[in-house]
N, C-alpha and C positions, 0 to 999 in steps of 0.2 A: 504494500500500500504506500503510495507516495505521501510526502509531507503535506501536500495540499489536500489529499483525501483524508488524512488523519486529523486535520485542523478542526473540521466541524464536530468530529467525535470528542476531541479534546475540549473544545469550547462547551459542548453539551455536558461533558463530565464536570467541568469547572462550575457551570451553572448549577448542576445538581448538588455538588458539594457546598456551594454557597447557600442554596436553599436549605440543605440539611443543617448547616451552621446556624442560619437564621431561625430555623424551627427549634433547634436546641436552646438558643438564647430566649426565644419566646416561651418555651416550656419552662425554662429556669425562672423566667420572670413571673409566669403564672404560679409556679410552686412557691416563690417568695411571697407573692401577693396573697395566696391562700394561707400560707403560714402566718402572715400578719393578721389576716381576718380571723383565723382560729385563735391566735393569742388574744386579740381584742375581745373575741366572744367569750373566751374563758375568763378574762379579766372582768367583763361585764357580768358574767354569771357569778363570780366571786363577790362582786360589789353588791349584787342583788341578795346573795346569801347573807353578807354582813349586815346589810340594811334590814333584812327580815329579822335576824337575830337581835340586832340593836333595838329595833322598834318594839319587838316582843318584850324585851327586858327594860324598855324605857331608858336606853343608854344614850347620853348626849355625846357630842364629839369632843367637847372641851370641859374642863372643870376648873373651879376657882381654888387654886392651891394656896393662895395667900402670897404675901411678899417675902416672908422669911423661910426660905427653903433650906433644910438641913443638908449637910454634905452626905454623900453616899459613896459606897464602894462599888466597883464593877468587877465581876468575876466571869472568866471565860475559860471553860475547859476546851481544849483544842486537839483534834485528831490531826496527824501529819498531813492528810489530804486537804484539809481546810486552811492550811497556813497561807497559801497565796491569796485566797479571798479575804482572810482576816487582815492581812497586811494592807490590802487595798482599802478595806472598809472601816477599820478602826477609827481613823480620823473623822469619817462621816458620822459614825455612831456617836462619838464623843461630842461632836458639834450639835447633836440632837438632844442632848441632856440639859434640861433647865437647872437641875440641882447642881451645886458645886460637886466636883469629883475629887474625893479625898484619896482614893487608892484605886489602881487598876492592876489586877492580877490575872495572869494567864497560866494555866496548868497544862503541861504537855508531857508525853513520854520522855524519859531521860535521854534517849538517843538523839533527839532533835533539839535538845536544850541549848547547846552553844550556838548553833546556826540561827535559831529563832531569836535569841538574845541579841545577836549581831544585827539582824534585820529590823528588830523592834527599835533598837537604839538609833536607827537612821530615820525613824518616823518623826514628823512634826506634830506632836500631840501636846495638849496643854498640861498634862500631868505625867508624873513618872510612871513607868510600867514595870512591874515585877514579873519575871517569868520563872515559874517554879517547876520542879520535877513532881509530877502527880504522885509519885511514890512517897514523897515527903509529906503529903497531906492525908493519905489514907493508911490505916493500919495494914501491915503486910498480910495478916490473917484474912481481913475482909477482902482485899484484892484477890487473894488466892481462892477464897470461897466463891467469889463472883466468877472468876475464870473457870473454876472447876464445874460450877453449876450450869452455866450457859456460855460455853466458849464462843459461839457465833454472835452472841449479843453482849459479850462482856464489855466492849467499848461503850455501848449505850448505857448499860447499867452503871459502869464505873463513872461516867460523866454525871449521872444523877447523884451518885454517892459523893463525888467531889463538890458539887454545888451545895448539897445539904451540909456537908462537913464544914465547908468554908463559911457558910452563913451562920451556922451555929457557933462557930468560934470567933466571929467578927466582933470587933468593938465599936463598929459604926452603927448608926441607927437603921440603916438600910443597905442591902446588897442587891444590886441589879444583876440578875443572872442572865447570861446571853449565850445562845448557841453560836459556835464559831462560824457557821455558814450563814449567819443572819446579820443583816445591817439595819439599823434603825433609820427611818427616813422621815419621821414626823416628830418635830420638836415638842416635848412636853415635860412637865414636872412629874417626878415619880414618888415623891414623899413630901408631905406637908409638915409643918412644925407641930401640928397636933396629932400626927401619926396616921393620917389618912393616906391611902394609896390607890392607884388605878388597878383594875383587873379588866382584861380584854376578853369578853366571851368569844368562843370559837365554835365551829361546827364539828370538831373532831371527837364526837362522842363514841368511845370505844369501850363496850361493856366490860371486858376483862380488867381494865384499869380500875373500874369502880367496884368490882367484886373484891379486888385486893383491899381497897380503902374500907369497904364495909366490914370485911373480915377482920381488919385491924381495929374496928370499932369507931370509925369516923363517919358522921352523918354526911350523906352525899345529896346534893341537889339533883333531881332527876333531869336528864337530858340537857345539862349545862356543862360545858367544858371550857377550859382556859389554857389550851395548848397553843400559845401564840409564839413560842420559841424564844421568849424573853419574859421575865417577870421579876418584880422587886420582892425580896424576902426581908422582912423585919426580924432580926434575930430574937427579939423578945417574943414575937408571935410564934416563931418556930419552936422556941422553948416551951411555950404554952401548949402547942399542939403535941409535942413529944410527951409532956406530962399528962395530957388528957388521954393519950393512948397507952399510958403506963410504960413508956420507954425511957430508960435512964440516959440514953445517948442516941446519937445518930447511928452509931454502929449497932446498937441494940435494935433499933427500928429496921435497919437493913438486913440484919440476920433473921429477924422475924419474917420480913418480906420474902427473903430468899427461901425460907422454909415453905411458905405458902406457894411460891412459884414452882418450887421443885415438886410439891405435892400435886399441883395442877399440870406439871410438865409444860408450862407456858411462861416465857419470860416477860409477858406484857405487864408493865407497871409504869406509872408516871408519878413518882414521888417528888420530883423536882417542881413540877407545875401543878398537877391535880391535887396532890396531898396538901400542898401549901394553900392553894386557892380555896379548896373546900373546907380546910381547917380554919382559914381566916373567916370565911363566910359563917361557919358554925360558931366560932368562939368570939369573934370581934366584928360583927357585921357593920357596926358604926364606923369602922375604919375603911370600909370598902367604897370606892367610887367606880362603878362599872361604866366603861367608855366604849364607844363604837369604833370600829375598824381594828383590824389585827393584821395577821401575817399573810403574805401572798407567796406561795411556792413558785419557783421559777427555775428553768434550766440554767446552768452556770453561764453558758454563752449569752443567753438573753439577759441575765442579770448584769453581766459585765457591760453589755451594750447600753442598758439603761443607766448604769452608774457613770458611764462615760459622757453622758449628756446632762449638764446641770439643769437645763430647762425641763427635760423629761423627768428627772429625779425630783425636782421641786413640785411638778404637777402630780407625780405619783404620791409624794409625801403629804399632799393636801387631802388625799383620799384614804391612804393606808398607813399603818404604823411602821411596817417593816416588810422586807422581803427576805426569803431564804433561798440561797442557791443550792438546792438539793442535787447532789451528784447523780441520784437515781432517776432524775427526770430527764428524758432524752430531749434533744433539740426537736422542735416541731418541724 
């Protein structure tokens, strides 16, 4: 075949390839557009859920915490996989706290302690950050019992134990507990001078959590959950909850809970959030201010994209209290 004869075939092939390339670009654009529509639809569905919950419980968006806000501590147990997100989000979270911050403590496994201390020291944050080995906070027997009972969920149960232990031992009037994959996006006060504090109702009602609480002897509000991935603990209230349950210490509470979980062969428990929230409601309801809006779960890539835009982040924070970059959520 001569070159002249081949040229029409070559031109046709080039046109076909160009059309295929255009089609791929168009399909990719449609996929991105659909992903955006799905994200917005999920966000709107969450907003409707939060609105329904808040309206049913008569929860306002804001509260009058007064002018004299006491200083609080911040405590964050951190798994190694959450370190990059925590490094990026800690300054954003601290800027969202209306209360003065007296202490920031991060607890991590000892193997990443030196690296995290170096990375934290480079952050521009308003308060000093202490990074501790989680083994220095929990008794070795308790850590071993958690690992032996539920090795696949040991990290989750250990994080709960760390939060309760730190709060019980704190000398500050309040400790804001924060999951390491969560960033606070809405500025608010967390503790008033007269001991009032917000609780954020959520929709994560998981019956096994509440069976544990009722078996421990704690009254539980039906169909009301408070798993917003962050919560203020008042050490004085936590001590009262332990005393009401007949527990001499946090370790005593955790060993009793482990016994229940082993008997049920189910590691489902929320002592860091549900035990404290329902205990606070039962023992000191006058201290509770239930507010609307809580946490939005998000794929890490989508979360980083939102945080990269101050305008989008500000708009998000006007509607929701926080977002969590859960690694188990796939990109849409």
